[in-house]
N, C-alpha and C positions, 0 to 999 in steps of 0.2 A: 418525563414519564407521565403517562396518562393514568389517573386513578379512577378506575371504573367502579361504580357503586355496586353493591351486592343486590341480588333480587330480594324483594319482600317475600313474606310467606305466601301471600296471594299469588304473586308472580311464579313462585316455585311450584305452587299447586297446579298451575297451567302447564309448566314445563315438564314436570315429572312423568306424565304419560308418554311424552315423546322420548324422554331419556330412557324409560323402561324398554320401549320398542327398539331404540337404537342399541341398547345393551344386549338384548336378545340376539339381534343381528350380529353385533360385534362378537359375541360368544361363539356363534356358529362359524363365522369366518376364521376366528382365531383358532378354534379347535381343528377345523378342516385343514388349515395351513400350518399348524404348529407355531403360530404366532407371527408368521411372515406377513400375513394380511391382517390389518386392523390391530397390530401389536404395538402401536405408538399413539400417544395423545399429546399434541403440542410438541412433538419431537422427543417425548419421554416414553420409556418402556411401560407397558401395561402388562398385568398378569390377570389370570382368571382365578377368582376366589370362590370356592364352593363352601357354603355354610348352611347351617340349619336355622330356619326361621324361629324367632323367640316365641311368637304366639302360635304359629301354625304348625311348627315342627317339620315343615316342608323343606326339602333341600333346594337351594337356590345357588346359581352361579352368576357372578357379576364381574365385569372387567373393572379393575381398579389400578390406579397408579400405585406404585410401591417404591420403597427404598430398599435395595439389597442390604442385608445386615447380618453379619456372622453367617450362620448356617441357615438362616431364614430370611424374613423380610420385616419391614416396618410398614404398617398401614396408617395413613393419616386421614382422620374423619373431617376433612376441611369443608367439603361441599362448596368450594369456591368462596368461603366466608359467609355462607348463608346463615340466617338467624338460628337455625336448628341443625343439629348433627344429622348425618344421613341415617336412614333407617337401619342400615347394616350394622351400625354401632351397637344397637340393642341386641342384635343377633349374636355378635361376638361376646358380649357380656354374658348373655344367657347360655350360649352354646359355644365355648371357645375352641373346640376342635374343628379345624378347617383343613381344606385341601387347596393348595396353590399350584397353579400351572404357570410357569414362566417359560415361554417358547415351548420346547418339547419336554422340559424338566418338570416333574411332578413331585410335590413335597406334601407330607402330612405334618401339619404344624398345630401348635396350641397358641392361641392369641391371649395376651393379657394386656390390660390397659397399663401404660407406663405410669409410675408414681410421679409426683411433681419433680422429685430429684432426677429420676430417670429421663423424664421428658426434657428437663433442662440440659441433660448431657447429650441426648440424641437429636434435639431440635435443630442445632446447627448442621448436623449431618443431613437431616431431612431438607433443610433450606438450601444446602449446598447442592443437593441432588435435584431439587426443584425449587428455585428461588421464589416462585409465586406463593408458596406456603406462608411466607412472612407477610405478604400483602393480604392474604386471606385472614390471617390472625388479626391484622389491623382493622379489617372490615367488620369484624364481629365482636360482640361483648362476651360471647361464650369462650370457654377455654377449649380449643380444638383438641379432641382426644387423639392420642397416639397409641397405637397397639404394637407391641413387640411380639412377633410371631416366631416361635422357636420349634425345632423338631420335637415331636412327641416321643 
């Protein structure tokens, strides 16, 4: 197994503008095709998450990998094991009401950060769904946040 190092904060600053542009394009194709186009990343399903910006109050939609869970989803703020959590983590903490589109199914959910006990219980489920999450946790010193998103 190859252990690829995570990007530094400086490298991430250079990558993020490209990721934002790709995310906007991904969202358009996903919506247009009901998730048939650009609905997978590394062979794993992606959903569209619409949330409210913590600072701006603006509505934003981003494609994210997710773990189906009960009547909702789990979102993992791994960012590939980067030194910092993705910006969307702050949005979910400040404004937990979100909309998730998985293929053509739309859900109105409320996100909450999993407690340490809850994370311990759902982390194996997350890693079973996407094994690289464990690698990402090994790459970083931060505790990767996990959000349980349930129907409102």
